[in-house]
C-alpha positions as CSV (number, residue, x, y, z in Angstrom):
1,X,-10.5,-23.7,-34.4
2,X,-11.8,-24.9,-37.8
3,X,-8.3,-26.2,-38.9
4,X,-7.7,-28.1,-35.7
5,X,-11.2,-29.7,-35.8
6,X,-10.6,-30.6,-39.5
7,X,-7.3,-32.4,-38.7
8,X,-9.0,-34.3,-35.9
9,X,-11.8,-35.3,-38.2
10,X,-9.5,-36.4,-40.9
11,X,-7.5,-38.5,-38.5
12,X,-10.5,-40.4,-37.3
13,X,-11.7,-40.9,-40.8
14,X,-8.4,-42.4,-41.8
15,X,-8.5,-44.7,-38.8
16,X,-11.9,-46.1,-39.7
17,X,-10.8,-46.5,-43.4
18,X,-8.0,-48.7,-42.3
19,X,-10.3,-50.7,-40.1
20,X,-12.8,-51.2,-42.9
21,X,-10.1,-52.3,-45.3
22,X,-9.0,-54.9,-42.7
23,X,-12.5,-56.4,-42.6
24,X,-12.2,-57.4,-46.3
25,X,-9.0,-59.4,-45.8
26,X,-8.3,-62.6,-44.0
27,X,-8.1,-61.8,-40.4
28,X,-5.8,-64.8,-40.0
29,X,-3.0,-62.8,-41.7
30,X,-1.0,-62.0,-38.5
31,X,1.4,-59.7,-40.4
32,X,-1.4,-57.6,-41.8
33,X,-3.1,-57.4,-38.4
34,X,0.1,-56.4,-36.7
35,X,0.6,-53.6,-39.3
36,X,-2.9,-52.5,-38.9
37,X,-2.6,-52.4,-35.1
38,X,0.6,-50.3,-35.4
39,X,-1.1,-47.9,-37.8
40,X,-4.1,-47.7,-35.5
41,X,-1.9,-46.8,-32.5
42,X,-0.1,-44.2,-34.6
43,X,-3.4,-42.6,-35.6
44,X,-4.7,-42.6,-32.0
45,X,-1.6,-40.8,-30.8
46,X,-2.0,-38.2,-33.5
47,X,-5.7,-37.8,-32.5
48,X,-4.6,-37.4,-28.9
49,X,-2.0,-34.7,-29.8
50,X,-4.6,-32.8,-31.9
51,X,-7.1,-33.0,-29.1
52,X,-4.6,-31.6,-26.6
53,X,-3.7,-28.8,-28.9
54,X,-7.4,-28.0,-29.5
55,X,-8.0,-27.8,-25.7
56,X,-5.0,-25.6,-25.1
57,X,-5.6,-23.3,-28.0
58,X,-9.4,-23.1,-28.2
59,X,-10.8,-24.1,-24.8
60,X,-8.0,-23.0,-22.4
61,X,-5.9,-20.5,-24.3
62,X,-2.8,-18.9,-22.6
63,X,-1.8,-15.5,-23.6
64,X,1.5,-13.7,-23.2
65,X,0.3,-10.4,-21.8
66,X,-2.9,-8.5,-20.7
67,X,-2.7,-6.6,-23.9
68,X,-3.0,-9.9,-25.8
69,X,-5.9,-11.0,-23.7
70,X,-7.8,-7.8,-24.4
71,X,-7.0,-8.0,-28.1
72,X,-8.6,-11.5,-28.2
73,X,-11.6,-10.5,-25.9
74,X,-12.6,-6.9,-26.0
75,X,-15.0,-7.5,-23.1
76,X,-12.3,-8.9,-20.8
77,X,-12.6,-7.5,-17.2
78,X,-9.9,-6.2,-14.9
79,X,-8.7,-8.9,-12.5
80,X,-6.1,-11.6,-11.9
81,X,-5.2,-13.7,-15.0
82,X,-2.5,-16.3,-15.7
83,X,-0.2,-15.6,-18.6
84,X,2.6,-17.7,-20.1
85,X,6.1,-16.3,-19.9
86,X,9.6,-17.5,-20.7
87,X,9.9,-18.8,-17.1
88,X,6.5,-20.4,-17.0
89,X,3.0,-19.4,-15.9
90,X,2.7,-16.2,-13.9
91,X,-0.4,-14.8,-12.2
92,X,-0.7,-11.1,-13.1
93,X,-3.2,-8.4,-12.6
94,X,-4.7,-7.0,-15.8
95,X,-6.1,-3.5,-15.9
96,X,-8.6,-3.5,-18.7
97,X,-10.3,-0.1,-18.3
98,X,-7.8,2.8,-17.6
99,X,-6.2,4.4,-20.6
100,X,-7.6,1.9,-23.0
101,X,-6.7,-1.1,-20.9
102,X,-4.3,-4.0,-21.5
103,X,-1.8,-3.1,-18.7
104,X,0.0,-6.0,-17.1
105,X,1.0,-5.7,-13.4
106,X,3.5,-8.2,-12.1
107,X,3.4,-9.4,-8.4
108,X,6.3,-9.0,-6.1
109,X,6.8,-12.8,-6.1
110,X,7.7,-12.7,-9.8
111,X,10.6,-10.3,-9.2
112,X,13.3,-12.5,-7.8
113,X,17.1,-12.0,-7.4
114,X,17.8,-14.7,-10.1
115,X,14.9,-13.8,-12.3
116,X,15.3,-14.5,-16.0
117,X,11.8,-13.1,-16.7
118,X,11.7,-11.5,-20.2
119,X,9.4,-8.5,-20.0
120,X,9.9,-7.5,-23.7
121,X,6.5,-9.2,-24.5
122,X,4.8,-7.3,-21.6
123,X,6.3,-3.9,-22.5
124,X,5.7,-2.9,-26.1
125,X,4.1,0.5,-25.6
126,X,7.2,2.4,-24.5
127,X,5.4,5.8,-24.5
128,X,3.7,5.3,-21.2
129,X,3.2,3.2,-18.1
130,X,0.4,3.0,-15.6
131,X,1.0,3.4,-11.9
132,X,-1.4,2.5,-9.1
133,X,-0.7,4.0,-5.7
134,X,-1.6,2.2,-2.5
135,X,-2.9,4.9,-0.1
136,X,-3.0,4.3,3.7
137,X,-6.8,5.0,3.7
138,X,-7.3,1.9,1.4
139,X,-7.8,3.8,-1.8
140,X,-5.8,3.1,-5.0
141,X,-5.6,6.1,-7.3
142,X,-3.7,5.9,-10.6
143,X,-1.6,7.9,-12.9
144,X,-0.2,7.4,-16.4
145,X,3.4,8.4,-16.7
146,X,5.1,9.7,-19.9
147,X,8.1,11.7,-21.1
148,X,7.8,15.5,-21.2
149,X,7.4,17.0,-24.7
150,X,11.1,17.8,-25.0
151,X,11.9,14.1,-24.9
152,X,8.8,12.5,-26.4
153,X,11.0,10.6,-28.9
154,X,12.9,8.9,-26.0
155,X,11.3,5.6,-25.1
156,X,10.7,4.7,-21.5
157,X,12.8,1.8,-20.2
158,X,11.6,-1.0,-17.9
159,X,14.3,-3.4,-16.6
160,X,14.4,-6.1,-13.9
161,X,17.3,-6.2,-11.4
162,X,19.4,-3.9,-13.6
163,X,19.5,-0.2,-14.5
164,X,21.8,-0.4,-17.6
165,X,22.5,3.1,-18.9
166,X,20.8,4.8,-16.0
167,X,21.7,6.0,-12.5
168,X,21.9,3.4,-9.7
169,X,18.9,3.5,-7.2
170,X,19.6,4.4,-3.6
171,X,17.7,1.4,-2.2
172,X,19.5,-1.3,-4.2
173,X,20.3,-3.2,-1.0
174,X,16.6,-4.0,-0.8
175,X,17.2,-6.7,-3.4
176,X,15.0,-7.5,-6.5
177,X,13.5,-4.5,-8.3
178,X,11.8,-3.2,-11.3
179,X,13.4,-0.1,-12.8
180,X,11.5,2.5,-14.7
181,X,13.9,4.8,-16.5
182,X,13.0,8.1,-18.1
183,X,16.3,9.7,-19.4
184,X,19.5,7.7,-19.7
185,X,22.4,9.0,-17.7
186,X,24.1,10.3,-20.9
187,X,21.1,12.5,-21.5
188,X,20.1,13.4,-17.9
189,X,23.6,14.7,-17.1
190,X,23.0,17.8,-19.1
191,X,21.9,21.1,-17.5
192,X,18.6,21.0,-19.3
193,X,14.9,21.0,-18.7
194,X,13.9,17.5,-17.5
195,X,11.0,15.8,-15.7
196,X,7.9,13.7,-16.5
197,X,4.2,13.9,-17.3
198,X,1.7,12.5,-14.8
199,X,-1.9,12.2,-15.9
200,X,-1.2,14.7,-18.7
201,X,0.3,17.3,-16.3
202,X,4.0,18.0,-16.8
203,X,6.4,18.4,-13.9
204,X,9.7,19.9,-15.0
205,X,12.9,21.2,-13.5
206,X,16.3,22.3,-14.7
207,X,19.1,19.9,-13.8
208,X,21.3,22.2,-11.6
209,X,24.3,20.0,-11.0
210,X,24.4,17.4,-13.8
211,X,23.3,14.6,-11.4
212,X,21.7,12.2,-13.9
213,X,18.9,10.7,-11.9
214,X,15.8,10.1,-13.9
215,X,13.9,7.1,-12.6
216,X,11.3,5.3,-10.5
217,X,12.3,2.0,-8.9
218,X,10.1,-0.6,-7.3
219,X,11.5,-3.0,-4.8
220,X,10.0,-6.3,-3.6
221,X,12.2,-6.2,-0.5
222,X,11.7,-9.9,0.5
223,X,14.1,-9.6,3.4
224,X,12.6,-6.5,4.9
225,X,15.7,-4.4,4.6
226,X,15.5,-0.9,6.1
227,X,15.2,1.9,3.6
228,X,18.2,4.1,2.7
229,X,18.5,7.2,4.9
230,X,19.1,9.3,1.9
231,X,17.1,12.6,1.8
232,X,16.7,15.4,-0.7
233,X,14.0,17.9,-1.6
234,X,10.6,16.3,-2.3
235,X,9.1,18.9,-4.6
236,X,8.5,16.5,-7.4
237,X,6.7,14.1,-5.1
238,X,4.2,16.7,-3.9
239,X,3.5,17.6,-7.5
240,X,3.2,14.0,-8.6
241,X,0.8,13.3,-5.7
242,X,-1.5,16.1,-6.8
243,X,-2.0,14.4,-10.2
244,X,-3.3,11.1,-8.8
245,X,-6.8,10.2,-10.0
246,X,-9.3,8.2,-8.0
247,X,-10.4,4.7,-9.1
248,X,-12.8,2.5,-7.3
249,X,-11.5,-1.0,-8.3
250,X,-8.9,-2.4,-6.0
251,X,-5.9,-4.6,-6.8
252,X,-4.5,-7.3,-4.5
253,X,-1.7,-6.0,-2.2
254,X,1.0,-8.4,-3.7
255,X,1.2,-6.1,-6.8
256,X,2.5,-3.1,-4.8
257,X,6.1,-2.4,-4.2
258,X,8.3,-0.2,-2.0
259,X,9.0,2.8,-4.3
260,X,11.8,5.2,-4.9
261,X,11.8,8.1,-7.3
262,X,14.8,10.4,-8.1
263,X,15.2,13.2,-10.6
264,X,18.2,15.4,-10.9
265,X,20.1,17.5,-9.8
266,X,17.3,19.7,-8.2
267,X,14.3,17.6,-9.3
268,X,13.9,15.8,-6.0
269,X,14.0,12.4,-4.3
270,X,11.4,10.5,-2.4
271,X,10.7,6.9,-1.2
272,X,7.5,5.4,0.0
273,X,8.6,5.2,3.6
274,X,8.7,9.0,3.6
275,X,5.2,9.4,2.1
276,X,2.4,10.5,4.4
277,X,-0.6,9.4,2.3
278,X,0.7,6.2,0.6
279,X,2.9,3.2,1.2
280,X,3.8,1.8,-2.2
281,X,3.2,1.7,-5.9
282,X,2.3,-0.9,-8.6
283,X,3.6,-0.6,-12.1
284,X,1.6,-1.7,-15.2
285,X,3.0,-2.2,-18.7
286,X,1.5,-2.9,-22.1
């Protein structure tokens, strides 16, 4: 803020210096007056540019993620904020309390079929994500999701409208989606112990048939497409549900998505239309 103010001050001083110099010369010198007017106009434009920069940077700053907001204001509260992205301003929900805070939740409206949104600036902590669950009783518990210890060195992957390196989701016909990948297909295809950690509680299974599913996917479903009729065991969902932790603060509904989860080869499949307690999930990154 100091450097911006200093430049503005210096610009104004320079302007007045030129005006004072002009007062000592013959004002009938039209060439001098024209030059002085041009210089004055140039300095005014510079002052306006500096003022605009000052307002944008110091009075109405725009940040690139909720994590950046929290880093610049440790007292920032959870709620809706506007961040700047590569596709323009987006209203996001910032969770500033759970797990140290700084989690960015994107609304369904930001996940479009032709989306060019770059989430690399939103997703820098690839060790965990935060999920909020929308229960039918109005509550919104949470869970933090991580890799199991065997794969702790494998980063989580978040993609928009693609699942490169991972298994295709069942409900892809629903349209735009966010994809949370745990193990790439090349790794998940092994007959090995796999799974995830939810709120510090591991859920594991042994992949029995090399089916390389290892993901959650979140669909905005703007055209209200019917869910896939696919069915499989739901053991992992029952376990996952038992780890949800209550939280009193509520998020707006536009941040929740139709959700599908699929693991294995004997890990289980579920989608939010099959759930008895909840109807969707929101995914937060930092």
